[in-house]
Backbone as CSV, one residue per row, in Angstrom:
resi,resn,N_x,N_y,N_z,CA_x,CA_y,CA_z,C_x,C_y,C_z
1,UNK,83.968,-5.153,12.025,82.595,-6.095,12.212,83.017,-7.197,13.269
2,UNK,84.372,-7.657,13.240,84.817,-8.679,14.148,84.737,-8.143,15.451
3,UNK,84.983,-6.839,15.966,85.090,-6.553,17.091,83.527,-6.406,17.874
4,UNK,82.686,-6.192,16.981,81.070,-6.134,17.346,80.551,-7.612,17.882
5,UNK,81.080,-8.525,17.061,80.536,-9.866,17.623,81.102,-10.422,18.782
6,UNK,82.474,-10.001,19.167,83.017,-10.522,20.346,82.837,-9.545,21.612
7,UNK,82.251,-8.345,21.373,81.918,-7.381,22.561,80.656,-7.970,23.307
8,UNK,80.790,-8.137,24.599,79.720,-8.792,25.210,79.290,-7.778,26.485
9,UNK,79.622,-6.640,26.251,79.189,-5.760,27.288,77.603,-5.461,27.270
10,UNK,77.111,-5.306,28.265,75.491,-5.373,28.383,74.712,-6.661,28.155
11,UNK,75.569,-7.719,28.023,74.761,-9.105,27.845,74.198,-9.382,29.321
12,UNK,74.657,-9.063,30.403,74.290,-9.242,31.708,73.209,-8.261,32.103
13,UNK,73.259,-7.050,31.445,71.878,-6.260,31.811,70.662,-6.744,30.897
14,UNK,71.069,-7.247,29.806,69.950,-7.986,28.902,69.462,-9.011,29.693
15,UNK,70.263,-9.964,30.257,69.767,-11.108,30.856,68.960,-10.698,32.097
16,UNK,69.433,-9.661,32.788,68.561,-9.259,33.911,67.371,-8.804,33.646
17,UNK,67.119,-8.029,32.430,65.910,-7.443,32.014,64.906,-8.368,31.689
18,UNK,65.596,-9.697,31.304,64.425,-10.833,30.883,64.058,-11.591,32.099
19,UNK,64.996,-11.901,33.012,64.703,-12.527,34.395,64.100,-11.815,35.439
20,UNK,64.388,-10.439,35.566,63.653,-9.650,36.556,62.194,-9.536,36.747
21,UNK,61.513,-9.558,35.851,60.095,-9.784,35.821,59.491,-10.853,36.461
22,UNK,60.277,-12.177,36.033,59.821,-13.279,36.643,60.237,-13.376,38.095
23,UNK,61.364,-12.851,38.448,61.818,-13.036,39.932,60.681,-11.863,40.696
24,UNK,60.434,-10.875,40.050,59.647,-10.079,40.989,58.188,-10.547,41.226
25,UNK,57.776,-11.147,40.115,56.492,-11.745,40.248,56.431,-13.008,41.299
26,UNK,57.454,-13.885,41.311,57.550,-14.827,42.179,57.654,-14.344,43.783
27,UNK,58.450,-13.246,43.809,58.542,-12.665,45.193,56.999,-11.949,45.791
28,UNK,56.548,-11.443,44.763,55.250,-10.710,44.983,54.153,-11.825,45.280
29,UNK,54.091,-12.773,44.497,53.328,-13.822,44.695,53.310,-14.614,45.926
30,UNK,54.413,-14.809,46.427,55.007,-15.537,47.801,54.315,-14.503,48.865
31,UNK,54.657,-13.240,48.812,53.946,-12.330,49.528,52.533,-12.169,49.799
32,UNK,51.907,-12.167,48.492,50.577,-12.061,48.578,50.000,-13.413,49.051
33,UNK,50.282,-14.445,48.583,49.876,-15.692,48.983,49.916,-15.772,50.552
34,UNK,51.119,-15.349,51.176,51.155,-15.478,52.587,50.130,-14.635,53.217
35,UNK,50.074,-13.254,52.686,49.171,-12.416,53.311,47.637,-12.805,53.280
36,UNK,47.328,-13.740,51.852,45.882,-14.186,52.095,45.832,-15.336,52.991
37,UNK,46.658,-16.270,53.243,46.692,-17.265,54.260,46.659,-16.790,55.680
38,UNK,47.349,-15.588,55.796,47.376,-15.091,57.313,45.857,-14.540,57.518
39,UNK,45.294,-13.686,56.510,43.921,-13.300,56.620,43.022,-14.448,56.782
40,UNK,43.062,-15.360,56.142,42.087,-16.831,56.204,42.188,-17.078,57.692
41,UNK,43.472,-17.431,58.093,43.575,-17.997,59.587,43.036,-17.083,60.587
42,UNK,43.456,-15.710,60.585,42.883,-14.739,61.381,41.221,-14.700,61.401
43,UNK,40.686,-14.775,60.168,39.088,-14.776,59.927,38.863,-15.977,60.545
44,UNK,39.135,-17.233,60.444,38.796,-18.405,60.904,38.711,-18.252,62.372
45,UNK,39.894,-17.994,63.023,39.849,-17.645,64.354,38.829,-16.638,65.053
46,UNK,38.877,-15.591,64.548,37.899,-14.414,64.907,36.476,-14.810,64.736
47,UNK,36.055,-15.657,63.810,34.689,-16.078,63.653,34.589,-17.253,64.664
48,UNK,35.186,-18.333,64.803,34.991,-19.097,65.965,35.012,-18.685,67.185
49,UNK,35.785,-17.646,67.551,35.937,-16.968,68.848,34.700,-16.328,68.983
50,UNK,34.328,-15.468,68.060,32.861,-14.692,68.324,31.835,-15.596,68.500
51,UNK,31.656,-16.646,67.694,30.411,-17.966,67.822,30.619,-18.292,69.089
52,UNK,31.715,-18.516,69.651,32.008,-19.000,71.071,31.303,-18.384,72.194
53,UNK,31.839,-17.016,71.999,31.492,-16.117,72.876,30.098,-15.701,72.768
54,UNK,29.428,-15.862,71.725,28.008,-15.542,71.483,27.193,-16.816,72.140
55,UNK,27.634,-17.926,71.893,26.962,-19.216,72.253,27.035,-19.364,73.787
56,UNK,28.135,-18.725,74.473,28.193,-18.892,75.913,27.461,-17.648,76.704
57,UNK,26.851,-16.761,75.852,26.314,-15.623,76.379,27.152,-14.385,76.905
58,UNK,28.260,-14.341,76.359,29.369,-13.279,76.662,29.093,-12.181,75.914
59,UNK,28.627,-12.211,74.695,28.248,-11.058,73.937,26.951,-11.379,73.156
60,UNK,26.317,-10.038,72.739,24.911,-10.402,71.958,25.280,-10.426,70.539
61,UNK,24.274,-10.697,69.808,24.431,-10.852,68.376,24.857,-9.489,67.743
62,UNK,24.454,-8.426,68.349,24.667,-7.051,67.828,26.240,-6.646,67.848
63,UNK,26.989,-7.537,68.783,28.544,-7.179,68.796,29.459,-8.016,68.264
64,UNK,28.810,-9.116,67.504,29.540,-10.044,66.785,30.502,-9.395,65.958
65,UNK,29.840,-8.616,64.840,30.586,-8.151,63.638,31.841,-7.165,64.283
66,UNK,31.382,-6.534,65.215,32.488,-5.546,66.029,33.686,-6.369,66.376
67,UNK,33.261,-7.453,66.887,34.415,-8.561,67.825,35.235,-9.025,66.582
68,UNK,34.562,-9.626,65.448,35.448,-10.077,64.370,36.267,-9.091,63.698
69,UNK,35.833,-7.628,63.468,36.401,-6.783,62.733,37.742,-6.385,63.367
70,UNK,37.588,-6.271,64.877,38.773,-5.815,65.761,40.055,-7.062,65.502
71,UNK,39.483,-8.218,65.088,40.620,-9.142,65.073,41.337,-9.441,63.759
72,UNK,40.655,-8.822,62.812,40.951,-9.012,61.277,42.054,-7.966,61.141
73,UNK,43.023,-8.472,60.225,43.981,-7.443,59.671,43.128,-6.018,59.289
74,UNK,43.923,-5.061,59.265,43.335,-3.691,58.956,43.047,-3.766,57.531
75,UNK,43.839,-4.263,56.574,43.505,-4.224,55.151,42.152,-5.156,54.859
76,UNK,41.457,-5.940,55.995,40.315,-6.786,55.585,39.080,-6.247,56.293
77,UNK,39.327,-5.360,57.309,38.233,-5.141,58.228,37.310,-4.464,57.569
78,UNK,37.386,-3.325,56.621,36.341,-2.687,55.944,35.216,-3.447,55.202
79,UNK,35.978,-4.688,54.470,35.180,-5.506,53.404,34.624,-6.689,54.042
80,UNK,34.872,-7.097,55.313,34.375,-8.368,55.823,33.038,-8.038,56.219
81,UNK,32.064,-9.172,55.692,30.720,-9.273,55.610,30.363,-10.398,56.840
82,UNK,29.761,-10.152,57.695,29.249,-10.982,58.920,27.978,-11.346,58.995
83,UNK,27.479,-12.585,58.886,26.092,-12.852,59.006,25.856,-13.842,60.153
84,UNK,24.810,-13.656,60.969,24.677,-14.540,62.036,23.073,-15.040,61.951
85,UNK,23.116,-16.327,62.265,21.764,-16.869,62.298,21.563,-18.040,63.488
86,UNK,20.423,-18.036,63.700,19.977,-19.196,64.904,18.956,-20.024,64.558
87,UNK,19.098,-21.070,64.971,18.215,-22.263,64.514,16.743,-22.177,65.434
88,UNK,16.699,-21.839,66.573,15.539,-21.758,67.366,15.637,-20.611,68.276
89,UNK,14.512,-20.302,69.110,14.410,-19.078,69.960,14.640,-20.088,71.469
90,UNK,14.456,-21.192,71.474,14.687,-21.949,72.661,16.111,-21.999,73.116
91,UNK,16.697,-21.512,74.123,18.161,-21.518,74.364,18.517,-22.791,74.577
92,UNK,17.735,-23.860,75.155,18.348,-25.181,75.134,18.463,-26.027,73.886
93,UNK,18.058,-25.375,72.663,17.974,-26.029,71.398,18.681,-25.216,70.430
94,UNK,19.123,-24.062,70.702,19.394,-23.077,69.745,21.018,-23.283,69.343
95,UNK,21.235,-23.224,68.064,22.520,-23.094,67.369,22.684,-21.862,66.779
96,UNK,23.927,-21.209,67.047,24.239,-20.020,66.353,25.202,-20.434,65.234
97,UNK,24.956,-19.911,64.056,25.845,-19.955,62.816,26.240,-18.661,62.530
98,UNK,27.745,-18.336,62.519,28.230,-17.231,62.419,29.154,-17.427,61.223
99,UNK,28.895,-16.585,60.237,29.687,-16.766,58.865,30.357,-15.345,58.561
100,UNK,31.744,-15.343,58.088,32.343,-14.044,57.855,32.801,-14.253,56.554
101,UNK,32.730,-13.394,55.494,32.977,-13.570,54.131,33.862,-12.235,53.784
102,UNK,35.048,-12.685,53.310,36.163,-11.737,52.924,36.563,-11.994,51.477
103,UNK,36.298,-10.953,50.583,36.522,-10.907,49.196,38.280,-11.123,49.106
104,UNK,38.650,-11.856,48.125,40.188,-12.143,48.058,40.981,-10.765,47.660
105,UNK,40.222,-9.888,46.914,40.998,-8.619,46.715,41.146,-7.777,48.026
106,UNK,40.410,-8.038,49.070,40.711,-7.294,50.212,41.604,-8.142,51.312
107,UNK,41.884,-9.393,50.837,42.429,-10.322,51.812,44.043,-10.130,51.763
108,UNK,44.636,-9.001,50.977,45.855,-8.888,50.727,46.175,-7.232,50.571
109,UNK,47.159,-6.823,51.308,47.384,-5.416,51.214,47.891,-5.201,49.807
110,UNK,48.722,-6.123,49.072,49.452,-5.853,47.878,48.416,-5.650,46.820
111,UNK,47.570,-6.558,46.601,46.721,-6.908,45.424,47.355,-6.861,44.205
112,UNK,48.721,-7.474,44.084,49.526,-7.600,42.901,48.905,-8.485,41.854
113,UNK,48.258,-9.591,42.338,47.648,-10.640,41.309,46.014,-10.275,41.248
114,UNK,45.616,-9.351,41.722,43.999,-9.327,41.797,43.339,-9.262,40.641
115,UNK,43.936,-9.352,39.345,43.332,-9.689,38.139,43.014,-11.227,38.000
116,UNK,43.915,-11.792,38.664,43.728,-13.454,38.662,42.603,-14.091,39.415
117,UNK,42.553,-13.442,40.598,41.330,-14.134,41.515,40.127,-13.135,41.353
118,UNK,40.125,-12.115,40.928,38.952,-11.260,40.518,37.865,-11.163,41.746
119,UNK,36.617,-11.469,41.590,35.591,-11.304,42.471,35.549,-12.554,43.458
120,UNK,36.620,-13.476,43.632,36.381,-14.529,44.322,36.713,-14.080,45.985
121,UNK,35.901,-14.780,46.750,36.006,-14.561,48.194,36.093,-15.867,48.955
122,UNK,36.407,-15.915,50.342,36.473,-17.014,51.191,35.262,-16.759,52.088
123,UNK,34.559,-17.715,52.793,33.826,-17.942,53.726,34.350,-18.731,55.052
124,UNK,34.335,-18.103,56.061,34.423,-18.898,57.562,33.251,-19.046,58.201
125,UNK,32.949,-20.192,58.345,31.595,-20.469,59.165,31.884,-21.363,60.425
126,UNK,31.225,-20.965,61.572,31.306,-21.333,62.700,29.919,-21.843,63.405
127,UNK,29.641,-23.012,63.844,28.460,-23.357,64.364,28.624,-23.817,65.803
128,UNK,27.900,-23.064,66.573,28.016,-23.243,68.125,26.658,-23.493,68.849
129,UNK,26.627,-24.435,69.585,25.196,-24.810,70.436,25.321,-23.631,71.473
130,UNK,24.040,-23.065,71.781,23.976,-22.010,72.623,23.899,-22.653,74.209
131,UNK,24.783,-22.062,75.016,24.640,-22.478,76.573,23.490,-22.254,77.098
132,UNK,22.913,-23.011,78.010,21.605,-22.419,78.765,22.009,-21.300,79.559
133,UNK,21.103,-20.256,79.645,21.299,-19.454,80.523,21.025,-19.605,81.824
134,UNK,21.841,-19.320,82.914,21.727,-19.437,84.320,21.217,-18.152,84.938
């Protein structure tokens, strides 16, 4: 019996089995958070750029969703919803509002923690004054 109490073989494997899930969760959480922040930044840039192009009469309202989708990461392109509204039909008083909605479950390719954020999503909105047509 004395030999059994002093035998420490396998102690490292047991400690690793306890610590490994925590380390994996931390690494995957960091990767997933980084992916979500990248998607958020890209979506903000794409929404602002599309609204600017729309306001300066370089593209039409029907082209906005396509322009935004091309600039988003591949994992978020299919689930992004784009809405466009304008305040007036008069080009001198019109403001375009472009909103892009991306669900958090589609904002990352890993979806490791998708149970935590569930059906939440983020919205990026850009409002631009329309340039007068010349």
